[in-house]
C-alpha positions as CSV (number, residue, x, y, z in Angstrom):
1,X,14.2,235.3,-18.6
2,X,13.7,233.4,-15.3
3,X,14.2,230.1,-17.1
4,X,17.7,231.0,-18.1
5,X,18.5,232.3,-14.6
6,X,17.2,229.0,-13.2
7,X,19.4,226.9,-15.6
8,X,22.4,229.2,-15.2
9,X,22.3,229.0,-11.4
10,X,22.2,225.2,-11.6
11,X,25.1,225.0,-14.2
12,X,27.3,227.3,-12.1
13,X,27.4,224.5,-9.5
14,X,29.2,222.3,-12.0
15,X,31.2,224.8,-14.2
16,X,33.8,222.2,-15.4
17,X,31.2,219.6,-16.5
18,X,31.1,219.1,-20.2
19,X,28.7,219.0,-23.2
20,X,30.2,217.0,-26.1
21,X,29.5,215.9,-29.7
22,X,32.0,214.1,-31.8
23,X,35.3,215.9,-31.2
24,X,33.7,219.1,-29.9
25,X,33.6,219.7,-26.2
26,X,32.5,222.7,-24.1
27,X,32.4,223.1,-20.3
28,X,29.3,224.4,-18.6
29,X,31.2,227.6,-18.0
30,X,32.0,228.0,-21.7
31,X,28.4,227.3,-22.5
32,X,27.2,230.1,-20.1
33,X,29.6,232.6,-21.7
34,X,28.7,231.7,-25.2
35,X,25.0,231.8,-24.5
36,X,24.9,235.2,-22.9
37,X,27.1,236.7,-25.7
38,X,25.2,235.2,-28.6
39,X,21.8,236.1,-26.9
40,X,22.7,239.8,-27.5
41,X,22.4,239.1,-31.3
42,X,18.8,238.1,-30.9
43,X,17.6,241.5,-29.7
44,X,14.3,242.5,-31.3
45,X,13.3,239.0,-32.4
46,X,10.1,237.7,-30.9
47,X,10.1,234.1,-32.2
48,X,13.2,232.3,-33.6
49,X,13.2,228.9,-35.3
50,X,16.3,226.7,-34.7
51,X,17.4,224.4,-37.6
52,X,20.9,223.1,-37.1
53,X,22.7,220.0,-38.3
54,X,24.5,219.6,-35.0
55,X,22.5,218.9,-31.8
56,X,25.1,220.7,-29.7
57,X,24.6,223.7,-31.9
58,X,20.8,223.3,-31.4
59,X,21.3,223.2,-27.7
60,X,23.4,226.4,-27.7
61,X,20.8,228.2,-29.9
62,X,18.0,227.1,-27.5
63,X,19.8,228.4,-24.4
64,X,20.5,231.6,-26.2
65,X,16.9,232.1,-26.9
66,X,16.0,231.5,-23.3
67,X,18.7,234.0,-22.2
68,X,17.3,236.6,-24.7
69,X,13.7,236.0,-23.7
70,X,12.9,235.0,-27.3
71,X,10.4,232.2,-28.1
72,X,12.3,229.2,-29.5
73,X,10.8,227.1,-32.2
74,X,12.9,223.9,-32.5
75,X,13.1,222.1,-35.9
76,X,14.9,219.0,-37.0
77,X,16.6,218.3,-40.3
78,X,16.1,214.6,-39.6
79,X,12.5,215.1,-40.5
80,X,13.1,216.5,-43.9
81,X,12.5,219.8,-45.6
82,X,8.7,219.4,-46.2
83,X,8.1,218.8,-42.5
84,X,10.2,221.8,-41.5
85,X,8.4,224.0,-44.0
86,X,5.0,223.1,-42.7
87,X,6.0,224.2,-39.2
88,X,7.6,227.5,-40.5
89,X,4.4,228.2,-42.5
90,X,2.2,227.5,-39.5
91,X,4.1,229.6,-36.9
92,X,5.9,232.1,-39.2
93,X,8.8,233.1,-36.9
94,X,10.8,236.3,-37.2
95,X,14.1,234.5,-37.8
96,X,15.9,231.1,-38.1
97,X,19.2,230.1,-36.4
98,X,21.3,227.7,-38.5
99,X,24.9,226.3,-38.2
100,X,25.9,226.5,-41.9
101,X,29.6,226.2,-42.5
102,X,30.1,225.3,-38.9
103,X,29.2,228.7,-37.6
104,X,26.0,230.3,-36.3
105,X,23.9,232.4,-38.7
106,X,20.7,234.3,-38.0
107,X,18.4,234.4,-41.1
108,X,15.7,237.0,-40.8
109,X,12.3,236.3,-42.3
110,X,11.0,239.6,-43.8
111,X,7.4,238.4,-44.3
112,X,6.9,237.0,-40.8
113,X,3.4,237.4,-39.4
114,X,4.2,236.0,-35.9
115,X,2.1,237.7,-33.2
116,X,3.3,237.6,-29.6
117,X,0.7,235.7,-27.5
118,X,-0.8,237.2,-24.4
119,X,1.2,234.7,-22.3
120,X,4.8,234.7,-23.5
121,X,6.0,231.1,-24.4
122,X,9.6,230.1,-23.9
123,X,9.0,227.3,-26.5
124,X,6.6,226.4,-29.2
125,X,6.9,222.7,-29.7
126,X,5.0,221.4,-32.8
127,X,3.0,218.2,-32.9
128,X,1.3,216.3,-35.7
129,X,3.5,217.9,-38.4
130,X,3.6,214.8,-40.6
131,X,0.1,215.3,-42.0
132,X,-2.1,218.4,-42.1
133,X,-1.2,221.6,-40.3
134,X,1.1,221.3,-37.2
135,X,-0.2,222.4,-33.8
136,X,2.2,224.6,-31.9
137,X,2.1,223.8,-28.1
138,X,3.0,227.0,-26.3
139,X,5.2,226.1,-23.2
140,X,5.9,228.9,-20.7
141,X,9.0,229.3,-18.6
142,X,7.1,228.1,-15.6
143,X,5.9,225.0,-17.5
144,X,9.5,224.1,-18.3
145,X,10.9,224.8,-14.9
146,X,8.1,222.9,-13.2
147,X,8.6,219.8,-15.3
148,X,12.4,219.9,-15.2
149,X,12.5,220.2,-11.4
150,X,10.0,217.4,-11.0
151,X,12.0,215.1,-13.3
152,X,15.2,215.9,-11.5
153,X,13.6,215.0,-8.2
154,X,13.0,211.3,-9.2
155,X,15.6,210.7,-11.9
156,X,18.6,209.1,-10.2
157,X,21.3,210.6,-12.5
158,X,24.3,212.1,-10.7
159,X,27.3,214.3,-11.5
160,X,29.4,211.2,-12.2
161,X,27.0,210.1,-15.0
162,X,27.2,210.6,-18.7
163,X,24.0,210.7,-20.7
164,X,24.0,209.9,-24.5
165,X,21.3,212.0,-26.3
166,X,20.7,210.3,-29.6
167,X,17.3,211.8,-30.6
168,X,16.8,215.4,-31.8
169,X,16.0,218.2,-29.4
170,X,13.0,218.9,-31.6
171,X,11.2,216.4,-29.3
172,X,10.0,217.8,-26.0
173,X,10.8,214.6,-24.2
174,X,14.5,214.9,-25.3
175,X,14.7,218.7,-24.7
176,X,13.1,218.7,-21.2
177,X,13.5,215.2,-19.9
178,X,17.1,214.6,-21.1
179,X,19.0,217.8,-22.0
180,X,17.7,220.4,-19.5
181,X,17.4,217.8,-16.7
182,X,21.0,216.8,-17.3
183,X,22.1,220.5,-17.1
184,X,20.2,220.9,-13.8
185,X,21.7,217.8,-12.3
186,X,25.3,218.5,-13.5
187,X,25.5,215.4,-15.7
188,X,28.0,215.1,-18.6
189,X,26.1,215.3,-21.9
190,X,27.1,213.6,-25.2
191,X,25.1,214.2,-28.3
192,X,24.8,211.8,-31.3
193,X,23.3,213.5,-34.4
194,X,23.4,210.6,-36.8
195,X,20.5,208.3,-37.7
196,X,19.6,205.6,-35.2
197,X,21.7,202.5,-35.5
198,X,21.6,200.1,-32.6
199,X,25.1,198.8,-33.3
200,X,26.6,202.3,-33.4
201,X,24.8,203.3,-30.2
202,X,26.0,200.2,-28.4
203,X,29.5,201.0,-29.6
204,X,29.2,204.6,-28.2
205,X,28.0,203.3,-24.8
206,X,31.3,201.4,-24.6
207,X,33.7,204.0,-26.0
208,X,32.4,206.9,-24.0
209,X,31.3,205.0,-20.8
210,X,27.7,206.1,-21.2
211,X,25.7,205.5,-18.0
212,X,22.3,207.0,-18.9
213,X,20.2,206.5,-22.1
214,X,16.6,207.3,-23.0
215,X,14.6,205.8,-25.9
216,X,11.4,204.2,-27.2
217,X,10.6,200.5,-26.5
218,X,11.3,199.8,-30.2
219,X,14.8,201.4,-30.1
220,X,15.8,199.8,-26.8
221,X,14.4,196.4,-27.8
222,X,16.6,196.6,-31.0
223,X,19.6,197.5,-28.9
224,X,18.9,194.5,-26.6
225,X,18.8,192.2,-29.6
226,X,22.2,193.5,-30.9
227,X,23.9,193.5,-27.5
228,X,26.4,190.8,-27.0
229,X,26.9,189.0,-23.6
230,X,30.6,190.1,-23.7
231,X,29.6,193.8,-23.9
232,X,30.4,195.9,-20.8
233,X,27.4,197.0,-18.9
234,X,28.0,200.7,-18.3
235,X,24.4,201.8,-18.3
236,X,23.0,202.6,-14.8
237,X,19.9,204.6,-15.9
238,X,17.4,203.8,-18.7
239,X,14.3,205.7,-19.5
240,X,11.7,204.2,-21.8
241,X,8.9,206.3,-23.3
242,X,7.0,207.2,-26.5
243,X,5.1,204.0,-27.2
244,X,3.0,201.4,-25.4
245,X,5.2,198.6,-24.1
246,X,4.4,195.0,-23.1
247,X,5.6,193.3,-20.0
248,X,7.7,191.0,-22.2
249,X,9.4,193.8,-24.1
250,X,10.2,195.6,-20.8
251,X,11.7,192.5,-19.2
252,X,13.7,191.8,-22.3
253,X,15.3,195.3,-22.1
254,X,16.0,195.1,-18.4
255,X,17.6,191.6,-18.8
256,X,19.9,192.9,-21.5
257,X,21.1,195.8,-19.3
258,X,21.1,194.2,-15.8
259,X,23.0,197.0,-14.1
260,X,20.6,199.7,-15.0
261,X,17.7,201.2,-13.1
262,X,14.9,201.2,-15.7
263,X,12.2,203.9,-15.6
264,X,9.0,203.5,-17.7
265,X,7.8,207.0,-18.3
266,X,4.8,208.7,-20.0
267,X,4.2,212.2,-21.3
268,X,3.0,214.4,-24.2
269,X,4.2,217.6,-25.7
270,X,1.2,219.6,-24.3
271,X,2.4,218.6,-20.8
272,X,6.0,219.8,-21.3
273,X,6.1,216.6,-21.6
274,X,6.5,214.4,-18.5
275,X,3.4,213.3,-16.7
276,X,4.2,210.0,-14.9
277,X,7.0,207.6,-14.1
278,X,7.4,204.0,-12.9
279,X,10.1,203.8,-10.2
280,X,12.8,201.2,-11.0
281,X,12.0,199.1,-8.0
282,X,8.5,198.4,-9.5
283,X,9.7,197.8,-13.0
284,X,10.1,194.0,-13.1
285,X,6.6,193.5,-11.6
286,X,4.8,196.2,-13.5
287,X,6.9,196.9,-16.6
288,X,3.8,197.6,-18.7
289,X,2.7,200.5,-16.4
290,X,3.9,204.1,-16.5
291,X,3.6,204.5,-12.7
292,X,2.6,207.5,-10.7
293,X,2.2,211.2,-11.5
294,X,5.0,213.6,-11.0
295,X,5.0,215.8,-7.9
296,X,3.2,218.7,-9.4
297,X,0.6,216.8,-11.4
298,X,-2.9,215.5,-10.9
299,X,-4.5,212.8,-13.0
300,X,-8.1,211.6,-13.7
301,X,-9.5,209.0,-16.0
302,X,-13.0,209.6,-17.3
303,X,-15.6,207.5,-19.1
304,X,-17.2,208.7,-22.4
305,X,-20.0,210.2,-20.2
306,X,-17.5,212.2,-18.2
307,X,-17.5,210.2,-15.0
308,X,-14.5,208.8,-13.1
309,X,-13.8,205.1,-13.8
310,X,-13.0,202.3,-11.3
311,X,-9.7,200.5,-11.1
312,X,-9.0,198.4,-14.3
313,X,-11.6,200.3,-16.2
314,X,-10.5,202.1,-19.4
315,X,-11.2,205.7,-20.0
316,X,-9.7,208.9,-21.3
317,X,-6.7,210.3,-19.4
318,X,-6.8,214.0,-18.2
319,X,-3.9,215.9,-16.7
320,X,-3.6,219.0,-14.5
321,X,-0.6,220.9,-13.3
322,X,1.8,223.8,-13.8
323,X,3.4,221.9,-16.6
324,X,0.3,222.0,-18.8
325,X,0.8,224.2,-21.9
326,X,-0.8,227.7,-22.3
327,X,-2.5,226.5,-25.5
328,X,-1.9,226.0,-29.2
329,X,-0.3,229.0,-31.0
330,X,-2.9,231.0,-32.9
331,X,-5.4,228.2,-32.6
332,X,-8.1,228.9,-30.0
333,X,-10.5,226.3,-31.4
334,X,-8.0,223.4,-31.0
335,X,-7.0,224.8,-27.6
336,X,-10.6,224.8,-26.3
337,X,-11.0,221.2,-27.4
338,X,-8.2,219.9,-25.1
339,X,-8.0,222.4,-22.3
340,X,-11.1,222.5,-20.0
341,X,-11.1,224.2,-16.5
342,X,-7.3,223.7,-16.2
343,X,-7.4,220.1,-17.2
344,X,-5.7,218.8,-20.4
345,X,-7.4,216.0,-22.3
346,X,-4.5,213.8,-23.5
347,X,-6.6,211.7,-25.9
348,X,-5.0,208.6,-24.5
349,X,-6.9,205.6,-23.3
350,X,-5.7,204.5,-19.9
351,X,-6.6,202.8,-16.7
352,X,-5.5,202.7,-13.0
353,X,-4.5,199.3,-11.7
354,X,-5.6,198.1,-8.3
355,X,-2.2,199.2,-7.1
356,X,-2.9,202.7,-8.3
357,X,-0.4,202.6,-11.2
358,X,-1.2,204.2,-14.5
359,X,-1.3,202.0,-17.6
360,X,-1.7,203.5,-21.2
361,X,-3.7,201.4,-23.6
362,X,-3.3,203.6,-26.7
363,X,-4.7,206.6,-28.5
364,X,-8.4,207.0,-28.6
365,X,-8.3,207.8,-32.3
366,X,-6.3,204.6,-33.0
367,X,-8.9,202.4,-31.2
368,X,-10.5,199.7,-33.4
369,X,-14.1,198.7,-32.5
370,X,-14.9,195.4,-34.2
371,X,-18.2,193.6,-33.6
372,X,-18.5,195.5,-30.3
373,X,-15.0,194.6,-29.1
374,X,-12.4,197.3,-28.2
375,X,-9.2,196.4,-29.9
376,X,-6.0,198.3,-29.1
377,X,-3.5,198.2,-32.0
378,X,-0.5,198.6,-29.7
379,X,-1.4,195.4,-27.9
380,X,-1.3,193.5,-31.1
381,X,1.9,195.1,-32.2
382,X,3.6,194.4,-28.8
383,X,2.5,190.7,-29.0
384,X,3.8,190.2,-32.5
385,X,7.2,191.8,-31.7
386,X,7.9,188.9,-29.3
387,X,8.8,186.8,-32.3
388,X,12.5,187.3,-33.3
389,X,11.6,187.5,-37.0
390,X,9.5,190.6,-36.6
391,X,11.3,193.9,-37.2
392,X,8.5,196.5,-37.4
393,X,4.7,196.2,-37.2
394,X,1.9,198.6,-37.6
395,X,-1.8,197.7,-37.0
396,X,-4.8,199.8,-38.1
397,X,-8.6,199.3,-38.6
398,X,-10.4,199.7,-41.9
399,X,-13.9,199.3,-43.1
400,X,-14.9,196.5,-45.5
401,X,-18.1,197.1,-47.4
402,X,-19.5,193.6,-46.6
403,X,-17.7,192.7,-43.4
404,X,-17.6,196.0,-41.6
405,X,-14.6,197.0,-39.4
406,X,-11.6,194.7,-39.9
407,X,-7.9,194.7,-38.8
408,X,-5.0,195.3,-41.2
409,X,-1.5,194.3,-40.3
410,X,1.6,195.9,-41.9
411,X,4.8,194.1,-41.1
412,X,8.5,194.0,-41.9
413,X,10.8,191.2,-41.0
414,X,12.5,187.9,-42.0
415,X,9.6,186.2,-43.8
416,X,9.4,184.3,-47.0
417,X,5.6,184.7,-47.4
418,X,2.5,185.8,-45.6
419,X,1.7,182.3,-44.3
420,X,4.6,182.6,-41.8
421,X,3.1,185.8,-40.5
422,X,-0.3,184.1,-40.2
423,X,1.3,181.4,-38.0
424,X,2.8,184.0,-35.7
425,X,-0.6,185.7,-35.4
426,X,-2.3,182.4,-34.5
427,X,0.3,181.7,-31.8
428,X,0.5,185.2,-30.2
429,X,-3.0,186.7,-30.7
430,X,-6.5,186.1,-29.4
431,X,-9.1,185.2,-32.0
432,X,-10.7,188.6,-32.1
433,X,-7.2,190.2,-32.8
434,X,-6.4,188.2,-35.9
435,X,-6.0,190.5,-38.9
436,X,-8.1,190.1,-42.0
437,X,-5.5,191.7,-44.2
438,X,-1.7,191.3,-44.0
439,X,0.8,193.4,-45.9
440,X,4.5,192.4,-46.1
441,X,6.5,195.7,-46.4
442,X,10.2,196.5,-46.9
443,X,9.9,199.5,-44.5
444,X,7.5,201.2,-42.2
445,X,7.8,205.0,-42.0
446,X,9.3,206.4,-38.8
447,X,10.1,209.8,-37.4
448,X,13.5,211.1,-36.3
449,X,12.9,209.5,-32.9
450,X,12.3,206.1,-34.3
451,X,8.6,206.1,-33.7
452,X,6.2,204.8,-36.3
453,X,4.4,207.7,-38.1
454,X,1.0,206.2,-37.6
455,X,-1.0,208.7,-39.5
456,X,1.3,208.5,-42.5
457,X,0.3,204.8,-42.8
458,X,-3.4,205.5,-42.9
């Protein structure tokens, strides 16, 4: 329970600071009292899922699990019943905490087959739950404390700030990089549990004087489009993560919020999650880079043959540090595939610039190799999003029986026909990036964080 003691000690420095959602407000002091009282009800539970409608309720349940020494398994209703059931089937926790009728309920699962791992995880955070069997990344108390303390070291939020958390705590980046970091730094926290709507979020920034906000390039770019010049610029801190971002998109976001320090950050659930960050003073010059590793982290980029690459050469990114997960729950085979001699294989293609900054090119399993050319879907998507008519875009490779590997473009936006999209492609893409197949769609599937569910589109 050293994680709870760590968080409690930090919170006690700011007992009158608040956590809010809608009309509900609790001071850090009240949160501590509730957490330690409710944690007594969790005695005897080894692993507890958390499925609440309210994010403030989710936060209280998470802290209670930490205080009780119970492994927490966060879920999110925003992902739907099927998604949650896949995770429950894969992990099989002892119980579930819900907030039905506005009150906490503990539902015990009689046929649970959960087995306590050799190394006790504070959290099991599931990945790839949209297709196939979810993988449960086991994050220890030390993993979490290491990552939170490293984030708090560089993230410039102060006690006078208010952070708006608009994405579910089901995401490790939100739980660790936003919620727990805000607790440690004594920042006022406001949750928004509704679906993402840029107009609503912008309104909340104004109403509540929000000074810190984190989101994906897609979400922040949409907010930048909706923002009016007359809107007050309260934001002082912006963190961008979750997708590859072009220079143009990054500059568009920073120009829309001129008073904010903008951090471009990178991570993955298996690393708890934060791996690197680009300091705000480097953002305008290197907005498409994700910067330098956190204090406790080492990085290396290897070629397919396993040798280190030179500057500006692309390879697979590996991560090492006390933030790296203990493994996947009940899945030693998948664990051995990604953990080797203390190093975590991220599966992301990356390079180091000549300045020593990390740049992510995309997932290795999304890479399209056409006629010997390496094509990165995220680069095509970022280029097309520069056109104001484009709402969402998803690029993938497919194999044609006669022509071999080709590029498919799925796109939504303000278009009357495909010919307009072809014109945008000719203006914004290199010849080898031009798609052979274009699909005009009404909607592209996204998860609760606003990220495109890439494998659901395949």
